[in-house]
N, C-alpha and C positions, 0 to 999 in steps of 0.2 A: 339702398336703392330699391330693395325688394318691395317696400311699401309704396313705391312710386311707379311701379310697372304699369298699372292700369292707366295712370295719368299720361305716362310716356307713350303707351300704345294709342291712346285717343288722340294725342297731339300729332303723332305720325299719320294717323288716318285723315287729318285735315289736309295733308299735302299729297299723300300717295294713294292711288286707287285701291290697292289691296295690301294689307299688312298682316302678316302671320307671325305669331310668337312661338318660338321654340325654346324649351328649357333643357339645359344639359344635366345629365344625371351622373356622369362619371368622366374621368379623364379620357380624352379621345373621342368623346361623344360629339363635341363640336365639329371635329374634322369629319366625322361620319355624316353629320347633317349637311355640311358643305357639299360633300359628294352627292348627296341626294337632291339638293335643291339648286345648285349653282347654275345649271343649264336652263333653269326655268324662271329666274328672277333677274331684276335689273340692279338691285342694291342689296347687300347683306350688311346688317348693322350688328356689331358685337358689343354687348354690354357686360363689362367686367374689368378685371385687372390685367396686368401685363401678361400673366400666364395664359389667360383666356384669349387675349388678342394674338399672342404668339401662335397658339394652336390654330386659330381661325385663319390667320394670315398665311401660315405655312400650307394649310390645305388649299387656300385660294391660289397661292403661287405655284402649286404643283399642276394646276389645270391650264389647258390651252385657252378656254373661255373663262374670263375672270370678271364677274360683276364688280361694280364699284363697291368700295368698302368704307363703312362708316363706323364710328366708335362713340359709345357712351361710357365714360370712365367710371369704374367702380372698384378700383383697387387701392393699393398703398402709394405706389410711385406714379403709375399711369404715364410712363415715359413717352410712348409713341403718341398718345393723344395730345400731350403737351407740345410735342415737336410739330404737329400739324395745326396748332392753334386752337384746339378744342377746349372750351371752358370746363373746369373741373367740377362744376355743379351739374349733376345729370340733367336737370330740367333746362338749364341754360344751354347745355350741350345739344339737347334736342332742338332747341330754337335755331341753333347754328345749322344742324343737319337739314332742317326744313328749307334753308336757303339753297340747298343743293349745289354748293360751290365745289367744283371738282378739279383736282390736279393729279398729274401722274408723278410718281416718285420712284427713286432708285430703291432697290432692295439688295441686301447682301446674300450671297450664296456660299455655304460652307459644306463641302462634301454632300451636295444634293439636299441640304437643309437650308432654309431661308431665315434671315433675320432682318428686323427693321431698325433696331437701335444699335446694338453692339455685340461684339464677339470678344471674349476675354479669357485669359489664363493667369494663374499666379494669385496675387493678393486680392484681386477683384472677385475671383471664385472663392477663395478662402473666407473673405469677409461675408459673402452671401451664405456660405455654408455654416458660418459661426453665428448667424442671427438666431436668437431664441424666439420661437414662434409666439410664446406668451408676451415677450417684449414687443414684438412686431405688432401684435394685436392692440396693445395699450399705447405704444409710442408712435406707431406708424412710421413715417419716413425717418424720424430721429433714430430709430433702431438701426438703420443702415449706417448712419454716421458713427454711432457708438461702436458698432462691430468693426468698421473700417479703422477707427482710431486704435482699437485693441489689437487688430491684426497687423497694423503697420509696425507695432513694437515687437512683433514676433514673426518676422518674415521667414519664408522657406525658399531660399534661392534655388534656381535651376539653370541648366545650360540650355540656351535658346539659340536656334538658327532660323533666320528669316531671309528669304530671297524674294526680290521683286525687281522690276526693271528700273525703278527709281533709286532704290537703296537696298543694301544687304547688311546683315548684322549677324555676328556669332560671338557669344560670350555669356557671362553670368547675368541673370536678370531676376527680378522679383515679381514683375508684372508686365503683361502686354495686353493692350486693349485696342481693338480695331473699331472705329466708330463710323456708323452710317448716319445716325441721328445725333442731335446735340445733347439729349438728356440721359442721365444715368442716376438711378436712385431718386428721381424727382427733381434734380437740379442740373444745371448746365455745368457739370463739374470738370469734364475733360476737354470737350470740344465745343465751346460756346458758340463758335462761328461756323459750325458744321452745316453743310447744305445738303438737303435730301434730293437735290436735283442737279448736282454738278458732276455726277458720274465718277466720283472718287471717294475712297475711304480716307479717313484720318487715322494714322497709326501712331501709337504712343508706346514706347518701351521705357520702363523704369529699371535702371541697373542696380540701384541701391535704395533700400527703404529707409526713409527718415521723415519725421514729422515736418521739418522745414520744406522738404521737397514736395510733399503732398499739400502743404499749406499754400505754396506758390501755385499749384495746380488748381486748388479750390478757389483761389482768388482770381481765376480766369486769366492767368498770365502765361499760359503754356506756350503760346506762339512766340513770346519774347524770351521767356525763361529757357526754352530749349536751345537757344543760340549760345547761352552762357553757362548753363548747368550741365556738366559732363555726365551727370546721372540720368539725364532726360534725353531721349531721342524722339523726334517727331518728324513725320513726313507724310505725304499723300501718295496714293497709288490706286490703280484700278484692279490690281490682282496681286496676290502674294502666296508664298508657300511657307509653312511654319512647322518646325519640329522641335521637340524638347526632350531633355533627359534629366531626370526621369519623366515619363509621360505625365502630362498635365490634364486635369479635368477642365473641360471647356464650359464656360458660362455663356450661353447664347440667349440674349434678351431675358436673362434671369432663369433660364431653364438649363439644367445640367444633365445631358444625356450621353455625351461623347468625350473622347480623349484625343490628344494630339497623336500623330501628325494631322495636319489639315491644310487644304487648299481653299483660298477665299477669292471671290471675284465679285465685283459690282455688276448688277444687272440693271442697266439704266432704263428709266421711264417704264417700269414694269408693272406697277400696281396703281390703279386709279382709286383715289381716296376722296372722301368728303371732308373738306377742310374748314377751319375757322376763318373769320374775316381777314385776319392779319397774315395768313400764310402767304409767302411770296410765290409769284408765278414763275 
């Protein structure tokens, strides 16, 4: 996408009166830029992968005044851009942004940190940690699935306690994922019918690791399978409290900065985003 920046900037100038380009030089620089410009602009467009989008969105969500947020995808999975209907070709994504279609979406909040796609512990974190950077560079999204397949065969169970108004759970588990958006690793793997505007999380707990269990999930049958498979627990909720023994590393939209315990809540209609044509109102 780097070699297309000039073209992208010129396209944006066709629609918007003033367009300024900022380049980030280090981790956290994007958040610093948000703090500098957010009070003075109408739209902020992030160009990059899920890590960049996570950093920018977190900085925006921390603010009382939040400009509209647009995305030009430039990473491996680009989960959130897919969730809001943005084309994965950067130049076609710009054409969508020029339409200036806006929607408000829910975001998740975990101990004062925000997420757009998912919060997870267990296998999902281990799979992400096990990805070889060289493999990711060459194979892209396929590297996520290879790592997942390898990790499923070597699970590390933990004792999980989950409390919510809708459902509680305490027992051994190998993975827990809380979904706000439908995409994980570039596909609609866990919550294909997830809605970014319904004010609810989808929660998935996997008690035992097996390839058949995960195959049923990847075939998008979770809503049906969870009724009959005793190793799968699925429910929806607006908030929940989670603890684990031993403590678990948390994967929050692909970023791993914290460990359990954690309290999660949906913040409804919190962030205004520029969406693709097919995103539901």
